[in-house]
N, C-alpha and C positions, 0 to 999 in steps of 0.2 A: 911797177912790176908788169911784165908781159904775160899774156895768157899762153898756155901751151896749145899750139894749133891743131894737133892731132888727137887731142883728148876727147872731144865731142864725137868724132867719127868712131873712135875705139869703143866708146860707151854705146853708141848706136849699133855697132856690129855685135857687141855682147848681148844687147837686148834682142836682136834677131835670133841669136843662138839660144838664149834662154826661153824665148817664146816657142821654139820648136819643142823643147822639153815640156813646157806647160801645155801645149796642144796635145802632145802624146799622153799626158797624165790626166786629161780631163775625165771626170767621173762618167761612168756609163758608156765609155768607149766613144764619146762624141767626136774625138779626133779621127776615129776610124770610119766615119761616115764616108760612103763612096760617092765620088763626083766623077761620073763617067766610069771607066774601068778601074780607077785608082782611088786610094783613100785620100782624105784631106791631109793627113800627115805626110803622105808621099808628095802631094802637090806642093805643100809648103817647103819641105826639106829638099825636094828635087828641082823645083822651078822658082817659086816665089822668093824664098830667102836668098838663094844665090843671085838672082837678078837684082834684088834690093841691095845686097852687099856690094855688088859691082857698082851700082849707081851711087851708093854712099862713098865708096872709095874714089870713084872718078870725080864726084862733086867736091869732096874734101880736098883732093889733089888740085883741082882747078881753083879752089878758094885760096889755097896757099900761094899760088903764083906759078 
């Protein structure tokens, strides 16, 4: 039986999405701490998660051939 090649990348992308929700729901507004002029939630949702998602997609595509 062969493994499904795209399953691990799909799970990793889902983890990126769910971690955004978890960061926004941290108690005491910890996700809304400001880093520079923007909140940590903005940095994650606007910069970090999209960059990681592209990296995951490119690396998983390269691994498939």
